[in-house]
C-alpha positions as a printed Julia matrix, in Angstrom:
675×3 Matrix{Float64}:
  27.0    -5.18   35.06
  29.37   -8.11   35.17
  30.86   -9.03   31.82
  29.23  -12.21   30.6
  31.89  -14.01   28.59
  29.83  -17.09   27.82
  26.9   -14.98   26.71
  29.18  -12.94   24.47
  30.58  -16.1    22.89
  27.1   -17.27   22.04
  26.28  -13.91   20.46
  29.41  -13.95   18.35
  28.54  -17.45   17.2
  25.02  -16.4    16.23
  26.28  -13.2    14.61
  29.01  -14.86   12.6
  26.98  -17.88   11.5
  25.43  -17.33    8.14
  27.41  -14.15    7.57
  27.27  -14.81    3.84
  23.85  -15.16    2.22
  23.36  -16.35   -1.32
  21.59  -13.99   -3.68
  20.72  -14.22   -7.38
  23.33  -16.01   -9.64
  24.92  -17.85   -6.72
  26.89  -14.83   -5.6
  27.14  -13.97   -1.91
  26.52  -10.67   -0.18
  28.53   -9.97    2.94
  26.51   -9.24    6.05
  28.65   -6.96    8.24
  29.68   -8.49   11.55
  30.44   -5.51   13.77
  31.91   -7.71   16.49
  34.67   -8.58   14.02
  35.53   -5.02   13.06
  33.11   -4.52   10.16
  31.95   -0.98    9.37
  28.66    0.35    8.1
  29.02    0.56    4.29
  29.66    4.06    2.97
  26.6     3.94    0.7
  24.28    2.76    3.49
  22.76    6.04    4.69
  19.48    4.72    6.07
  19.3     4.05    9.79
  16.27    3.53   12.05
  14.66    5.12   15.05
  14.64    2.54   17.84
  11.51    3.51   19.67
  11.29    5.66   22.79
  14.93    5.02   23.71
  16.59    7.98   22.01
  18.61    5.56   19.88
  19.04    5.27   16.16
  20.66    2.21   14.64
  21.71    0.65   11.37
  20.69   -2.83   10.23
  21.74   -4.82    7.22
  19.04   -5.03    4.58
  18.82   -6.81    1.26
  16.02   -6.78   -1.3
  13.69   -4.85    1.0
  14.03   -7.05    4.08
  16.07   -6.82    7.29
  15.59  -10.5     8.14
  19.2   -11.41    7.25
  20.6    -9.07    9.9
  21.44  -10.2    13.42
  22.94   -6.98   14.75
  22.01   -3.32   15.17
  24.87   -0.81   15.04
  24.12    2.31   17.09
  24.44    5.48   15.01
  23.01    8.09   17.38
  22.1     8.53   21.05
  19.99   11.59   21.88
  21.27   13.58   24.82
  18.91   13.35   27.77
  17.08   10.35   26.33
  16.47    7.09   28.24
  19.45    5.4    26.54
  21.86    8.28   27.13
  24.77    7.13   29.27
  23.89    3.47   28.72
  24.66    3.11   25.04
  26.87    5.15   22.75
  27.6     5.47   19.06
  29.54    2.43   17.9
  27.87    0.02   20.31
  26.19   -3.01   18.79
  22.9    -4.51   19.96
  23.02   -8.29   19.56
  19.67   -9.18   21.05
  16.78   -8.28   23.32
  15.32   -9.83   26.43
  18.41  -11.95   27.04
  18.19  -13.69   23.68
  20.16  -13.1    20.48
  18.3   -11.81   17.45
  17.04  -14.85   15.58
  14.84  -13.78   12.68
  14.73  -10.0    12.16
  16.25   -7.48   14.58
  13.92   -4.72   13.42
  10.81   -6.73   14.22
  12.32   -8.19   17.38
  13.37   -4.75   18.62
   9.89   -3.38   17.91
   8.19   -6.21   19.77
  10.6    -5.84   22.69
   9.68   -2.16   22.92
   5.98   -3.02   22.94
   6.55   -5.58   25.69
   8.68   -3.18   27.76
   6.01   -0.47   27.62
   3.39   -2.85   29.03
   2.5    -3.1    32.7
   4.18   -6.5    32.84
   7.32   -5.11   31.23
   7.59   -2.34   33.84
   9.34   -0.08   31.34
  12.49   -2.22   31.33
  14.0    -2.79   27.9
  16.81   -5.32   28.21
  19.39   -5.05   25.44
  22.44   -7.21   24.77
  25.11   -4.58   24.23
  28.43   -5.33   22.59
  31.2    -2.8    23.08
  34.93   -3.11   22.41
  35.01   -6.88   22.54
  32.73   -7.37   25.52
  29.03   -8.1    25.75
  26.65   -7.51   28.6
  22.99   -7.04   29.23
  21.91   -3.49   29.93
  18.51   -2.09   30.79
  17.05    1.05   29.25
  14.15    2.43   31.27
  11.28    3.74   29.16
   7.83    4.97   30.25
   5.11    2.4    30.85
   2.23    3.15   28.48
   0.26   -0.07   28.86
  -0.68   -2.96   26.61
  -2.38   -2.68   23.25
  -5.93   -3.94   23.54
  -7.21   -6.72   21.22
  -9.09   -3.98   19.34
  -6.39   -1.29   19.35
  -6.58    1.61   18.88
 -10.23    1.19   20.02
 -10.87    0.66   23.74
  -7.13    0.93   24.25
  -5.62    3.03   27.06
  -2.14    2.75   25.54
  -3.34    4.21   22.24
  -5.06    7.02   24.13
  -1.85    7.85   26.0
   0.22    7.84   22.82
  -2.26   10.23   21.18
  -2.28   12.61   24.13
   1.5    12.6    24.53
   2.06   13.08   20.8
  -0.42   15.94   20.55
   1.2    17.76   23.46
   4.63   17.46   21.86
   3.29   18.49   18.46
   1.45   21.53   19.84
   4.6    22.64   21.63
   6.58   22.53   18.38
   3.82   24.27   16.44
   4.04   27.21   18.83
   7.67   27.7    17.85
   8.09   30.36   15.11
  10.53   28.07   13.3
   8.04   25.19   13.12
   7.16   25.59    9.45
  10.72   26.0     8.24
  11.36   23.38    5.51
   8.11   21.63    6.42
   6.4    20.05    3.42
   2.7    20.98    2.96
   1.63   17.34    3.28
   2.97   16.63    6.79
   2.1    20.19    7.79
  -1.54   19.55    6.89
  -1.54   16.14    8.59
  -0.07   17.57   11.79
  -2.86   20.13   12.03
  -5.43   17.44   11.24
  -4.07   15.32   14.09
  -4.59   18.12   16.6
  -8.09   18.66   15.21
  -8.78   14.92   15.48
  -7.88   15.01   19.18
 -10.97   17.06   19.93
  -9.06   19.25   22.4
 -10.32   22.82   22.23
  -7.06   24.15   23.64
  -5.4    23.37   20.31
  -7.89   25.4    18.25
  -5.8    28.6    18.05
  -2.91   26.62   16.56
  -5.24   24.79   14.18
  -6.91   28.05   13.12
  -3.53   29.5    12.23
  -2.78   26.46   10.08
  -6.21   26.67    8.46
  -5.54   30.28    7.47
  -2.28   29.15    5.87
  -4.14   26.41    4.02
  -6.84   28.81    2.78
  -4.22   30.9     1.01
  -2.15   27.96   -0.24
  -1.19   27.86   -3.9
   1.41   25.91   -5.84
   2.34   26.11   -9.49
   4.43   22.93   -9.55
   3.39   19.62   -7.98
   0.04   21.05   -6.98
  -1.87   17.79   -7.3
   0.17   16.21   -4.5
  -0.41   19.09   -2.08
  -3.94   20.24   -2.79
  -5.57   17.02   -1.57
  -4.08   17.19    1.92
  -4.39   20.96    2.23
  -8.07   20.74    1.26
  -8.64   17.91    3.74
  -7.41   20.18    6.51
  -9.59   23.07    5.38
 -12.73   20.98    4.88
 -12.4    19.09    8.16
 -11.67   22.37    9.97
 -14.73   24.06    8.49
 -16.98   21.1     9.36
 -15.61   20.84   12.9
 -15.62   24.54   13.78
 -18.12   26.2    11.44
 -15.52   28.89   10.65
 -16.75   30.38    7.36
 -13.66   32.51    6.91
 -11.87   29.63    5.18
 -14.66   28.96    2.67
 -13.36   31.22   -0.13
  -9.99   29.48    0.04
 -11.55   26.03    0.2
 -13.79   26.72   -2.78
 -10.87   28.1    -4.8
  -8.74   25.03   -4.12
 -11.6    22.63   -4.82
 -12.45   24.22   -8.16
  -8.81   24.47   -9.2
  -8.55   20.75   -8.54
 -11.81   19.97  -10.33
 -10.92   22.07  -13.36
  -7.4    20.64  -13.35
  -8.7    17.14  -13.92
  -8.06   15.35  -17.21
 -10.84   14.59  -19.65
 -11.16   11.02  -18.32
 -11.18   12.01  -14.65
  -7.54   11.64  -13.6
  -4.65   13.79  -12.41
  -0.91   13.6   -12.91
   2.02   15.35  -11.24
   0.41   18.62  -12.28
  -3.05   19.77  -13.21
  -4.17   18.99  -16.73
  -3.56   21.16  -19.76
  -6.42   23.31  -21.09
  -7.19   20.62  -23.68
  -7.85   18.06  -20.94
  -4.63   16.11  -21.45
  -2.17   15.5   -18.63
   1.32   16.89  -18.54
   4.17   14.42  -18.21
   3.58   10.7   -18.45
  -0.05   10.44  -17.47
  -2.44    9.43  -14.73
  -1.25    8.99  -11.13
  -3.64    7.67   -8.51
  -1.55    8.54   -5.47
  -2.36   12.26   -5.75
  -5.67   11.63   -7.51
  -7.36    9.73   -4.69
  -6.58   12.3    -1.95
  -7.79   15.02   -4.3
 -11.08   13.18   -4.75
 -11.45   12.53   -1.02
 -10.81   16.19   -0.27
 -13.3    17.34   -2.91
 -15.96   15.11   -1.34
 -15.1    16.67    2.03
 -15.22   20.15    0.49
 -18.69   19.41   -0.8
 -19.68   18.21    2.67
 -18.27   21.47    4.07
 -20.56   23.49    1.81
 -18.77   24.01   -1.51
 -21.36   23.76   -4.28
 -20.53   23.73   -7.97
 -21.47   21.43  -10.88
 -17.79   21.23  -11.84
 -17.0    19.76   -8.44
 -19.76   17.16   -8.71
 -18.62   16.18  -12.18
 -14.98   15.85  -11.16
 -15.85   13.64   -8.2
 -17.99   11.32  -10.31
 -15.4    11.03  -13.09
 -12.69   10.13  -10.61
 -14.86    7.68   -8.71
 -15.79    6.02  -12.0
 -12.12    5.3   -12.6
 -11.72    3.76   -9.16
 -14.88    1.64   -9.27
 -13.32   -0.49  -11.99
 -10.77   -1.93   -9.55
 -13.31   -3.24   -7.02
 -12.81   -7.02   -6.57
  -9.97   -6.95   -9.11
  -6.92   -5.78   -7.14
  -5.26   -2.84   -5.47
  -5.53    0.59   -7.06
  -2.43    0.74   -9.3
   0.12    3.47   -9.94
  -1.75    4.95  -12.9
  -4.16    3.86  -15.62
  -2.84    0.32  -15.38
  -3.87   -3.25  -14.67
  -5.16   -3.88  -11.14
  -2.16   -4.36   -8.86
  -2.09   -7.97   -7.62
   1.5    -8.49   -6.5
   0.58   -7.29   -3.01
  -2.65   -6.35   -1.26
  -1.7    -2.69   -1.1
   0.01   -0.34   -3.54
   1.42    2.45   -1.42
  -1.73    3.26    0.49
  -4.17    3.53   -2.39
  -6.46    0.78   -1.08
  -6.72    2.66    2.19
  -7.46    5.86    0.3
 -10.1     4.11   -1.82
 -11.81    2.58    1.21
 -12.08    6.01    2.82
 -13.38    7.51   -0.42
 -16.06    4.9    -1.04
 -17.17    5.08    2.58
 -17.55    8.86    2.33
 -19.82    8.57   -0.7
 -21.77    5.65    0.79
 -20.72    2.95   -1.67
 -20.29   -0.1     0.52
 -18.99   -2.52   -2.11
 -15.86   -0.5    -2.8
 -15.35    0.53    0.83
 -15.53   -3.07    2.01
 -13.26   -4.58   -0.65
 -10.5    -2.01   -0.3
 -10.7    -2.13    3.49
 -10.19   -5.9     3.37
  -7.25   -5.41    1.04
  -5.84   -2.96    3.59
  -6.2    -5.46    6.43
  -4.33   -8.11    4.43
  -1.44   -5.71    3.74
   1.09   -5.96    6.55
   4.72   -6.87    7.07
   6.74   -6.78    3.84
   3.61   -5.82    1.87
   3.12   -2.68    3.95
   6.82   -1.97    4.39
   7.47   -0.81    0.85
   6.23    1.71   -1.69
   7.23    3.6    -4.79
   9.7     6.35   -3.75
   9.15    5.22   -0.14
   6.43    3.88    2.14
   5.11    7.14    3.6
   1.64    6.83    2.06
   1.48    3.09    2.74
   1.82    3.74    6.46
  -0.29    6.91    6.51
  -3.36    5.29    4.94
  -3.14    1.95    6.76
  -5.44    2.52    9.76
  -7.87    4.88    7.97
  -8.59    2.06    5.52
  -8.44   -0.85    7.96
 -10.67    0.86   10.52
 -13.58    0.83    8.06
 -13.84   -2.9     8.88
 -14.08   -2.25   12.61
 -12.15   -2.78   15.85
 -11.45   -6.49   15.33
  -9.77   -5.65   12.03
  -7.6    -2.91   13.51
  -6.74   -5.07   16.51
  -5.64   -8.0    14.36
  -3.51   -5.74   12.16
  -1.93   -3.93   15.1
  -1.1    -7.27   16.73
   0.47   -8.58   13.54
   2.39   -5.51   12.42
   1.19   -2.07   13.43
   1.91   -2.32   17.14
   5.61   -3.06   16.93
   6.1    -0.93   13.81
   4.47    2.14   15.33
   6.3     1.67   18.63
   9.63    1.43   16.82
   8.86    4.67   14.95
   7.81    6.65   18.05
  10.57    8.75   19.6
  11.11    9.3    23.31
   9.39   12.71   23.19
   6.25   11.24   21.61
   6.93   12.48   18.07
   7.36   10.35   14.97
   9.83   10.62   12.11
   9.48    8.79    8.82
  11.22    5.41    9.01
  11.22    4.41    5.35
  11.43    0.99    3.72
  14.23   -1.5     4.39
  16.81   -0.35    1.88
  20.29    1.1     2.16
  19.58    4.58    0.88
  17.11    7.09    2.22
  13.8     7.36    0.39
  12.05   10.48   -0.89
  10.43   11.21    2.49
  13.53   10.91    4.68
  13.38   13.4     7.54
   9.65   14.06    7.18
   7.81   14.86   10.39
   5.29   12.02   10.54
   3.85   12.83   13.95
   0.47   13.81   12.54
   0.2    10.83   10.22
   0.73    8.36   13.08
  -1.43   10.26   15.56
  -4.36   10.2    13.14
  -4.28    6.4    13.43
  -4.47    6.61   17.22
  -7.3     9.18   16.96
  -9.64    6.78   15.16
 -11.69    5.91   18.27
 -12.63    9.56   18.82
 -14.34    9.82   15.4
 -13.95   13.6    15.35
 -13.12   13.81   11.63
 -14.38   12.16    8.48
 -10.8    11.0     8.0
 -10.86    9.29   11.4
 -14.21    7.54   11.19
 -16.87   10.19   11.79
 -18.79    8.44    9.03
 -17.9     4.75    8.95
 -21.15    2.9     8.42
 -20.67    1.66    4.86
 -18.62   -1.43    5.72
 -19.76   -4.48    7.73
 -17.6    -4.88   10.83
 -15.5    -8.03   10.9
 -15.61  -10.68   13.59
 -12.36  -11.91   15.12
 -12.09  -15.04   12.97
 -12.61  -13.18    9.7
 -10.12  -10.5    10.66
  -7.49  -13.14   11.45
  -8.18  -14.91    8.16
  -7.52  -11.68    6.27
  -4.23  -11.28    8.13
  -3.35  -14.84    7.11
  -4.07  -13.99    3.47
  -1.27  -11.43    3.59
   1.36  -13.87    4.83
   3.81  -15.91    2.78
   5.46  -13.19    0.7
   8.38  -10.85    0.91
  10.39   -9.09   -1.74
  13.38  -11.4    -1.29
  11.41  -14.64   -1.26
   8.24  -14.17   -3.25
   7.61  -17.83   -4.06
   8.89  -20.1    -1.3
   5.73  -20.24    0.82
   3.36  -20.98   -2.05
   5.76  -23.42   -3.7
   5.65  -25.5    -0.51
   1.86  -25.91   -0.69
   0.23  -28.97   -2.23
  -1.78  -28.86   -5.46
  -4.95  -29.21   -3.4
  -4.01  -26.25   -1.19
  -3.21  -24.11   -4.21
  -6.5   -25.01   -5.9
  -8.32  -24.02   -2.72
  -6.54  -20.66   -2.71
  -7.62  -20.07   -6.3
 -11.1   -19.6    -4.84
 -10.0   -16.9    -2.4
 -11.73  -13.53   -2.17
  -8.26  -12.03   -2.61
  -7.03  -11.52   -6.18
  -3.51  -11.47   -4.74
  -3.85  -14.89   -3.09
  -5.37  -16.25   -6.29
  -2.51  -14.92   -8.4
   0.16  -16.26   -6.07
  -1.49  -19.69   -6.13
  -1.84  -19.55   -9.92
   1.8   -18.63  -10.38
   2.87  -21.49   -8.1
   0.83  -23.93  -10.19
   2.41  -22.53  -13.32
   5.89  -23.28  -11.97
   5.05  -26.96  -11.49
   5.81  -29.62  -14.08
   2.6   -31.55  -13.57
  -0.72  -29.92  -12.77
  -4.16  -31.51  -13.32
  -6.27  -29.32  -15.61
  -9.63  -30.96  -14.94
 -10.11  -29.32  -11.5
  -9.58  -25.92  -13.14
 -12.16  -26.73  -15.81
 -14.62  -27.69  -13.08
 -13.92  -24.41  -11.28
 -15.07  -22.51  -14.37
 -18.59  -23.72  -13.51
 -18.32  -22.85   -9.81
 -21.14  -20.81   -8.24
 -18.34  -18.62   -6.8
 -17.29  -15.83   -9.13
 -13.95  -15.63   -7.32
 -13.29  -19.31   -8.02
 -14.0   -18.72  -11.7
 -11.56  -15.82  -11.71
  -9.03  -18.07  -10.02
  -9.51  -20.83  -12.58
  -8.79  -18.35  -15.36
  -5.73  -17.08  -13.51
  -4.48  -20.63  -13.07
  -5.03  -21.54  -16.72
  -3.22  -18.37  -17.8
  -0.16  -19.52  -15.87
  -0.3   -23.02  -17.36
  -0.19  -21.49  -20.83
  -0.32  -24.17  -23.55
  -0.82  -26.89  -20.94
  -4.27  -25.4   -20.41
  -5.4   -26.55  -23.87
  -8.06  -28.98  -22.54
  -9.88  -25.98  -21.03
 -10.36  -24.1   -24.32
 -14.0   -25.11  -24.79
 -14.9   -24.21  -21.2
 -13.1   -20.88  -21.48
 -14.89  -20.11  -24.74
 -18.2   -20.76  -23.01
 -17.11  -18.39  -20.23
 -16.72  -15.58  -22.78
 -20.52  -15.35  -22.79
 -20.79  -14.74  -19.04
 -22.43  -11.48  -17.97
 -19.52  -10.52  -15.66
 -17.11   -8.17  -17.43
 -13.99   -9.18  -15.5
 -14.65  -12.9   -15.94
 -14.92  -12.42  -19.7
 -11.63  -10.52  -19.65
  -9.86  -13.15  -17.52
 -11.14  -15.9   -19.81
  -9.83  -14.01  -22.84
  -6.44  -13.6   -21.16
  -6.32  -17.33  -20.44
  -7.13  -18.14  -24.06
  -4.4   -15.78  -25.24
  -1.94  -17.45  -22.87
  -2.86  -20.88  -24.24
  -2.13  -19.49  -27.69
  -2.35  -21.48  -30.9
  -4.59  -24.26  -29.54
  -7.18  -21.58  -28.72
  -7.28  -19.91  -32.15
 -10.8   -21.2   -32.73
 -12.01  -18.54  -30.27
 -10.63  -15.59  -32.28
 -13.93  -14.8   -34.07
 -15.76  -14.56  -30.75
 -12.99  -12.42  -29.25
 -13.09  -10.04  -32.22
 -16.85   -9.75  -31.83
 -16.48   -8.94  -28.13
 -13.8    -6.35  -28.86
 -16.12   -4.56  -31.26
 -18.89   -4.25  -28.68
 -19.56   -0.89  -27.02
 -21.45   -0.74  -23.71
 -21.33    2.8   -22.36
 -23.61    2.0   -19.43
 -21.77   -1.01  -17.98
 -18.3    -0.42  -19.43
 -17.99    3.36  -19.91
 -14.22    3.33  -20.44
 -14.19    0.35  -22.8
 -12.19   -1.95  -20.54
 -13.3    -5.03  -22.43
 -11.92   -3.47  -25.59
  -8.7    -2.57  -23.8
  -7.91   -6.0   -22.44
  -9.04   -7.86  -25.54
  -6.83   -5.58  -27.65
  -3.9    -6.73  -25.53
  -4.95  -10.38  -25.74
  -5.29  -10.27  -29.5
  -2.86   -7.72  -30.87
   0.14   -7.35  -28.58
   3.34   -8.93  -29.87
   2.67  -12.18  -28.04
  -1.09  -11.94  -28.54
  -3.14  -14.34  -30.58
  -2.91  -12.17  -33.72
   0.26  -10.28  -32.87
   2.37  -12.12  -35.44
  -0.06  -13.54  -37.95
  -3.5   -12.73  -39.38
  -3.68  -15.94  -41.37
  -7.24  -17.22  -41.66
  -8.78  -14.24  -39.87
 -12.03  -12.92  -41.3
 -11.18   -9.45  -42.61
 -14.63   -7.97  -42.08
 -14.67   -9.01  -38.42
 -11.1    -7.8   -38.03
 -11.85   -4.41  -39.56
 -14.9    -3.95  -37.35
 -12.86   -4.75  -34.23
 -10.0    -2.47  -35.28
 -12.32    0.46  -35.95
 -13.87    0.05  -32.51
 -10.55   -0.45  -30.72
  -8.97    2.65  -32.24
 -11.59    4.74  -30.42
 -10.61    3.37  -27.0
  -9.53    5.86  -24.33
  -6.35    3.95  -23.57
  -3.34    4.79  -25.73
  -1.69    1.42  -25.04
  -4.77   -0.42  -26.27
  -4.82    1.68  -29.43
  -1.08    1.2   -29.82
  -1.35   -2.58  -29.63
  -3.53   -2.52  -32.74
  -0.5    -1.26  -34.66
   0.52   -4.9   -35.11
  -2.42   -5.33  -37.48
  -1.09   -2.69  -39.88
   2.35   -4.27  -39.93
   0.78   -7.44  -41.27
  -1.57   -5.96  -43.88
  -0.67   -5.3   -47.47
  -0.78   -1.74  -48.76
  -3.89   -2.61  -50.71
  -5.66   -3.9   -47.62
  -4.78   -0.76  -45.68
  -5.95    1.56  -48.43
């Protein structure tokens, strides 16, 4: 094509403008401008698949976003791919569709791919290519797959085509004797599950071979991570085919998992020690939830044993606590309320609660999954593999309008960017310079399972999905909106721009994440009226009462006028509201000391039926006895009998951190008082 000098000049202007971006402490980070001779930094190893083009490219990222970048440097062009002969390593993409990148080249490239694959796009992906000082528009021809439907992947021809193409490519690779070489058991299990989810009988010989591998699987190291996914494959295979030959292996794996559970119902990196304690540093929900899901599936497949039933119930009991409180956290921690998802565990929990028919948990965690998109979905501890894997399984519990809204907001362009020209998927990873722990993983199965949801062939893909009310379009869009306004580089800007009235309204949200963001924004303000928060403590909405407590916690001592209302709230019959009120009183501090006797009385209470793990004790121990707690530095004026009763009860709590916080009491007692 003819060299377009004017167009190139505009691109250089856009690329060079804002080349320095301020970060922390007023320092500036240089954004490479490849049109001016910049090179990819030596420590920047993470590049991206660029959809069905055969291209890989590098983008500047900072603090888990790529929104500062305006260029994509080409790092690889697959031979025989659509882009081969049109682009080459060292080329720079400056824009798509005749326009320069303006807000995030990763998102813009993904959306351009989605548009090009539509009927209207005719398979023509127009890229603004810079090479050796010249810029021109080039067209990469990619297959037309259609347009995502408003309910994708349901009633969606494009999703159906992606599933069929991906399964064919996957089956072809699985026939190769070298297929399993260096293949981790997790993606290996997911790949086989994807073929099973397709419902195509022609794939059964390949799936049977993988099921036989799974039935003999054993690991002495990180077994907890693998057993869940291996058991899912075995259980789903047995249910789908009736093949009893895998039952001995499935039962062995299920009972090893059940007997490897800790005394409280959790798992860590490894199975528990014989005394019921976990090796290493404790409970981890990322392997624990898949283990529980797979044990429920194993029971559905015919495994019967009291140990299995007990292990399922103990684990589910742990997870029930987090319903309406936040995302399932990393371990035995506070509910996660920084984002709506914590590396896929809300999706896992929604699937789990649906399988056991508990609608309250399935619905809440599915809604949390819907609200997790963009920067919330893009990250994860050690990488975002599980965050992407469990997205659609959790979201789909809320129905086609929920999946369609999420795919339109994020999933459509993200999935299209990840899909290679042969129909396979590789792990993309979060927006950071270095590769994450899952770099190079074959993610074909994990993505194809999302596209297989409409077929409902597996429990994992919606065979049983009747526990959650299906969302209408407006509600689905409102959940998407709840997830906006946050990224890891700018966590506060959106909420700080809202008025006090808007923040107070958000304190009444169903979402604990929205409430916390609004509360934190109020806390950053110099002047905030307390009276509306006091009034919210009497709201008929439990969520609004939670939000009022969250807001008062952030105001700290400025919340003093609310002490009496918070003290009244301590008598409410809702466990979490009592805890949030106690946390607010602790944050207010000295002006709330009059409530200490009531807090000590609450800490001493034991309610095995409604609070089997002593969560009220746990959180009140933190509120009272941690270093910055109400009694963390002084016991002056505290009734010793009430204190002793609370301490004796708290020292029996399951949580070591709660027990440890009580150590502050002993540092303040005389030797005579201790003896």
